[in-house]
C-alpha positions as CSV (number, residue, x, y, z in Angstrom):
1,M,-5.6,47.4,56.4
2,T,-8.0,47.1,53.4
3,D,-7.2,50.5,52.5
4,A,-3.6,49.7,52.1
5,I,-4.5,46.7,50.0
6,G,-6.6,48.9,47.8
7,L,-4.1,51.6,47.5
8,I,-1.4,49.1,46.3
9,L,-4.1,47.4,43.9
10,R,-4.8,51.0,42.5
11,R,-1.2,51.7,41.7
12,C,-0.8,48.5,39.9
13,L,-3.6,49.6,37.9
14,E,-2.3,53.2,37.3
15,D,1.1,51.8,36.3
16,G,0.1,48.8,34.5
17,T,2.4,46.6,36.5
18,S,2.1,43.8,39.3
19,F,3.5,44.6,42.8
20,W,5.8,41.7,42.6
21,A,7.7,43.4,39.8
22,W,8.0,46.9,41.7
23,S,11.6,47.9,42.5
24,A,12.5,49.6,45.9
25,D,12.1,53.0,44.1
26,D,8.4,52.0,43.1
27,W,7.5,51.1,46.7
28,V,9.3,54.5,48.1
29,R,7.1,56.2,45.6
30,L,3.8,54.6,46.9
31,I,5.0,54.9,50.8
32,A,6.2,58.3,50.3
33,P,9.2,60.0,52.3
34,G,6.6,61.1,55.0
35,H,3.1,60.9,56.3
36,K,2.3,64.2,54.9
37,E,3.4,63.4,51.5
38,F,1.5,60.1,51.7
39,E,-1.8,61.9,52.5
40,A,-1.4,64.4,49.9
41,A,-0.9,61.8,47.1
42,W,-4.3,60.4,48.2
43,P,-6.4,63.5,49.2
44,G,-9.8,62.6,50.7
45,W,-9.3,58.8,50.3
46,I,-6.9,57.6,53.0
47,D,-5.1,59.0,56.1
48,G,-1.7,58.4,57.5
49,T,-2.9,55.3,59.3
50,V,-2.6,53.4,56.2
51,R,1.0,54.2,55.6
52,P,2.3,51.6,57.9
53,Y,0.3,48.8,56.6
54,V,1.6,49.7,53.1
55,A,5.3,49.6,54.3
56,A,4.4,46.0,55.9
57,F,2.9,44.7,52.7
58,A,5.9,46.3,50.8
59,Y,8.3,44.0,53.2
60,L,6.0,41.1,53.0
61,L,5.2,41.0,49.3
62,G,7.9,43.0,47.6
63,D,11.0,42.0,49.9
64,F,11.4,46.0,50.5
65,T,14.1,46.6,53.2
66,H,14.8,50.4,52.3
67,F,13.2,51.7,55.2
68,H,15.7,54.4,55.9
69,R,14.3,56.0,52.5
70,I,10.7,56.4,53.7
71,G,11.4,58.6,56.8
72,G,9.7,58.2,60.1
73,F,6.7,55.9,60.9
74,I,5.7,53.9,64.0
75,R,8.1,51.0,63.6
76,R,5.9,49.0,66.0
77,S,3.1,49.0,63.4
78,L,5.5,47.3,60.9
79,A,6.5,44.6,63.3
């Protein structure tokens, strides 16, 4: 879970924005359409187990509801 927080904060730093200003497209870009794309964007730093936490934070912090755009993941993890 802390890796997910770090990932969100790192993206804030890279983009020079705050997560509460992100659009659905910004969250989709971070979460990626699949776990392989997600892992490829952050090689050697995180693995696919972080992705559901990022999706949960997107829902809780960013009002993200476009789950159909991020492909498959374990929905139970989100719950």
